[in-house]
N, C-alpha and C positions, 0 to 999 in steps of 0.2 A: 205538354209542350210549354216552353218558356220563351222561345224566340220565334219571330215571324219568318216564314220561308221566303226566299228570293224568287218570286214568280213573276215579277213585273219586267218584261222585256223593254227594249227601246221603243218599239211601236206602241206597246201598251202604255208606256209612260207618257208618250206624246199625246195619245188619245185621251188618257186620264187627265193630263194637264189642260188640254183644250176644253174638255167638258167640265172641269172644275171652274173654268173661267166663263165659258159661253153657256148660255141657257137663259136664265132670267135677265141677265144684263143685255143680251142681244134682243130678246123678245119683249122685255118690259120697259127698258129705258127710252126707246124712241118716243113713246107716248108721254112718258113722265117729263122728259126734258122739253118736249114741245110746249108744255105748260109753264116752263121756267124762264123762257126768254124768246127773243126773235130768232129766226132762222140764221141770221148773220152771227149772232152770239153762240148758237149751237155749233156752227162750223169752227169757230175759234176754240170752243170748249173741247171738241174732239181733237183738234190739232195739239192743244196744250197738254191734254191728258196723255196722249200717246208719247209726246216728248218727255213728260214727267215720269212715265212708267219705265222708260228704257234703262236708266241707271239703276233703278230698283231691281229690274230683272237681272242685270249683271251681278248685283250684290247677292241676290238670292241664289243664283247659279254658283257663284264663288263659294258661298258658305255651304251650300249643299254638297259641293265637291269635297270640302274639308270635313263635314259632319254628316255622312250618309247614313243616318239612323232614324228610327221611327219617332224619336223625341222632337226632331226638327227645331222649331222656334223655341221650344223649351230649353234646349242646349245652347242655342244662340244667345238667349237672354242671360243665361248663367255666365257665359263668356263675357258678356257686356258689362254686367253690374254685380256679379256674384250670385250666390245661391238664391237670394230672394227674387232675382229676376225670373227664375223658373216658375215660381209661385205667381208672380204678377202676370206672366204670359199665359199661364194656365187659366187664370181668372179672366183675362181679356179675350182669349180665344173661345173659352166656354161661353162667355157673354155674347160673343159674336155668333157662334153657331146656334145658340139657343134662340136668337132672334132671326138670324139670317136664313136658316133652313125653313122655318115656317113662312118667312116672307117669300121665298122662292115658290113654295107650295101654293101660297095664296095667289101669286101671279099665274101659276098653272091653272088654279081653280077658276080664276077670272076668265082665262081663255076658254076653258071647257064649258063654262056656263053658257056661252053663246050657242052651244049645241043642244042644250036641254032647257026645259021649262021648269025652273026650280024656285022655291020660296026665297026669302031674304037671306037665309043662312046657307043657301046653296053653294056659294063660293067656299065657305068654311068646310062644308061637308065634302066637297071635292078635294080640298086641300088635305083633309084628314085621310082620304083614300090615297092621295099621292104620297103622303108621309108613310103610310102603311106599306105601299108597294116598294118605296125606297128602302125601307127597313128589311123587307123580305129579300130583296135583291142583295143587299149588303150581307145579310146573314148567310146567303148561299155561297159567298166566298169570292176571291179575286177573279177566278176564271169566268164566272158568270157575269160579274161586274164588267170585265174586259170585253166579253162578247157583246153585252148590251151596249157598251160604249162604242165599239166599232160600228154597230148597227146605227147608233144615234148620230155618229159623225157622218155616215153616208146619208142619213135622212136630213141632217143639217145642211149638207152641201146641196142636196136636192131642193130643199126649201129655199135657200138663197138663190139658186139658179132659177127656180120657178118665179119667185117674187120679183127678181130683177128682169127676167125675160118678158113676163106679162105686164110689167110696169116700166118697160124700158124708156118710155117717154118721161117718166118721173126720174129715172136714173140719169138720163142724159141732161135733163134740165137741172137736176140737183148737182151734177158734176160741173156744169157750166157756172151755175150759181156759186158753188163753193170756190172755184178758181177765181171768179170775179171778186168775191168777198175777201179772199186772202190777198189778192193784189191791191184792192182798195185799202185794206187794213194796213198793209205794208207801206203804201203811199201816205196814209194818214200818219203813221208813226214817224215817217221821214219828213213830215211837215208839208206834203204836197197834196193833201186831200183831207176829207173829213170822214173816212171810212172806219175809224177806230170804234169798236163796240163799247158798251158800258162795262167797265172792268168788274164791277160788283156782280153783274149777272153772269159774266164769264166765270168768275170764281164759283158762284153757286152751281152753275151747270157742270163745271169740271169736278166739283166736290161730289155731285150726284153721279157723274160718269165714272168716278173712281170705283164704283160698284162693278162696272164692266171689266175692271182689271184686277179684281180680287180673285185669288185662286192659286196663283203660282207659289205664293208663300205657303199655302196649305199643302202643296206638293212635297214640302219638306217632311211632312209626317209619313209619307209613303216611300221615302228614299231608302228606308231600311229593307224594303222588299225589291228594290231595283237591282237588276243584274248588271255587273260590270260598272259600278257607279263612277269609277275613276275616268271612264270614257263617256258614259251615257248621261251624266247629270247635266252638263252644259248643253249637250245636244237636245235633251228633253226640253229645257227651258227656252232655248232660242228657236228651235223648230216650232214649238207650240206657239211662241210669241208671234213669229212671222205669219203663220197660218191664221191665227186669231185676228191679227190686225187686218189681214185681207178680207176675212169674213165680215168683220165689223164694218169696215169701210164700204163694202158693197151694199149692205143694208142701210147704213147711215146715210149714204149719198142718195139712195132711193127715197128714204124717209124725208130728207131735207127737201128734195124736189117735190114730193107730195105735199109737204107742209106749206111750201112756198106757193103751191098751186091751189091752196085752200082746202085740202083734204083734212078732215078733223082726225088727228092722231092722239088725242088726249087720253090719259089714263094708262094703267099698267097693261091693258090689252089693246092698246091703240093700233097695233099692226093688223088687227082684224079688219080695219078699214081697207088696208091694202089687199087683204085676202079676198075682199069682195070683187076686186078687179082681176082675180087670179083663179081660173078654173082648175080643178074642182075645189071650191073654197072650204067646205066642211072637212074634207080629207086633210087639207093643210093644217087646220086647227088641231086635229088629232095628232098629226106629226109634230106640231109645235109642243103638244103636251108630252110626247115621247122624249123630245130633247130636254124639256124642263125636268122630267123625271131622271134622266141621265145626269143632268147638272146637279140636282139635289142629292142623287146617289153618290156622286163623287165627293161632294161636301161631307156626306155622312161617312163615307169611307175614311176621309181625313180626320173628322172629329172623333170617330171611334178609335183611331190610332193614337190621337193625342190623349184621350181619356185613358186608354190602355197604358201608354208610356208614363202618364202622370200617376196612375195607380201603382205601377211597377216601381216608380221612384218614391212612393209613399207621400206624394204631394196631395193626392186624393186618396180616398179609402182604398186599402190594399186589394179588396175583392175586385176592383175595377181593373187591376193589372193582371188578372188571370185569363188564360186562354182555355177554350173548350177542347174536347178531345179531337175535334176537327181542325184545331188551330185557329179558331176565330175568337176575337175579343167580345164574346156574347154579353158579358155583364155591362160593358160600356155601351154596346149597341142598344140594348133594351132599356138601359137607364136613360139614354138620350131620347129614345122614342117616347118614353113617358113624359119627359120634360117638354118635348115638342108639342104633344097633345095639349098640355096645360097652357102653353103659350098661345096656341090656336084658340083655345077657349077664352083666354084673356083678351085677345084682340077682338073677338066677337062681342064680348060683354061690354068692353070699354070703347068700342068703335075706333080702334087705332088704325090709321091709314098705313098702307104698305110703305109709302115713301118715308114715313117717320122711322120705321124699322130699318130701312136701308141706310138712312143718314146716321143712325146710331151705330150700325155695324161698320160703316165706312170710317168713322172717326176712331173706333177701336183699332182698326187696322193701321191707321196712321200712327198710333202709339206703338203697335207691334213693329211697324217698319222703323220706328225710332230705336227700339231694342236691336233690330237687325242691323241698322246702320252703326250703332255703337260696337256691336260684335265684330262687324267687318273692319271697322277702324282699328280694333285691338288685335285682330288676327292677320290682317293683310299688311304687306310691306311694299316699298317702292312707289312708283308713280301712280299705280292703280289705287292705292290707299287714298291719295289726295284727290285724284280726278273723280273717281266714282263716288267717294264719300261727299265731296263738295257738290256734285251735281244732284245727288240724292237729297242732301240737306236743302238745296234750293227747291227741289220738287216738293218736299214735305212742307216747307215753309209756305209755298204757294197754295197747297191744298188746305192747310190749316186755316187759311184766311177765309175759306168758304163756310166755316162752322161758327156756331155761337154758343149758347148756354148748354147745348147738347154734349159739349166736351166734358161736362161734369160726370156723365155716365162712365166715360173712360177713366177719369180721375178716380172715381169711386171704386171701379173694378181693380185698378192698380193698387189702391189703398187696401182693399180687401186681401189681395194676394200678399202684400207686405205684412199685414196684420196676422194672417195665418202663419206666415213664416216665423214672425217674432214669437207667437204663441207656441208654435211647435218647438222652436229652438229653446225657449225658456223651459218647456216641459221636459225636453231631453236633458237639459243641464240639471234640472231638479232631480231627475231620475239618476243621473250620474253621481250627483252629490250624495244622494241617499245610499247608493251602492258603495261609494267610497267610505262614507261614515260607518256603514254596517261592517265593511271589511276591517276598518280601523278598530271598531268596538270588539270584534271577534278575536283580535290579536291578544 
């Protein structure tokens, strides 16, 4: 087989998109952002990241409708800056998946560790098991991935309902606190009060929260398998966005109320503190692990499709662009599995924190959104081109301000992609010159 089958329905697409986004972001970020600023600054961070994400979602949906193929961002970048853009995007996305998927697995491992008595390397051992389960599910194919995802969404809704219901005092106080903070902040901006939070901390929190909104651009790699893309692409993006925002805000408001009440939520598994108030606690931790496995499986689904498309386009080694007899990109799936295990080993040996991995991945996706924005600017016409491009540029400019020297990682990956393109182009030109010279000599 040389082409992927169209087996992703609208429902499967929405569920896949939701679980590409929700998982580690929902369960890991509340604790990590609690360490990054005050509850007031967290409220503004959530508000600003939601507003910043909306024009980016519209652009991803518009480009997905124009280019419903498994290459996704690869093709967008070529439209934006030419052939070398595909190589740069491949390097950026590979660099993101290589760090991002092990980071998600480590968050899952940190949750599961609360259920077991394990040595120091226990989190990494559990992360290894999660990566292995993720790979086996991906190998099984789209139908099993979809079935697992439907189950994970049902579990996710149950989790949110349970955490909100049994912690309703935190939810109600968090809601009141958030409304008051926003009102005081608006008054402060208008010059009637002093409720404006520290802008630098809001930047940092928003930059970290950007992790919670990564995933919809990865959906572009699965659009080649979406049925009726001319109708379903925009539906998938906006339905999943609306449902995801609802889920995020329910738990975010509860977490804000708990944090304001003095409940310690620090660390990637900070929500375990809320679980202690929610019967039966241990079962909920198992369910959280299921959601994280579903999240990382969706990322793995997307990454395997990117590697497959890049191998097919000869950007990566050609063997990665082959399908098995069952129509699965086995070479790309198994290659990424090997790399993930090496990264897990590296994070254990060098004691790399999960938050550092997330920040590196986040800034990569800011670069990717830059390519997406350029592609949209070149392919769109009329008022949409100006409005959505302008709003997206404003969003990206705001998010970039939360980063520092880590941006060098993204610059380096972009440079590697460009270098590979130049080398390959020079090699092809040399081969063409040799062929032309030999033909001339034989005359």
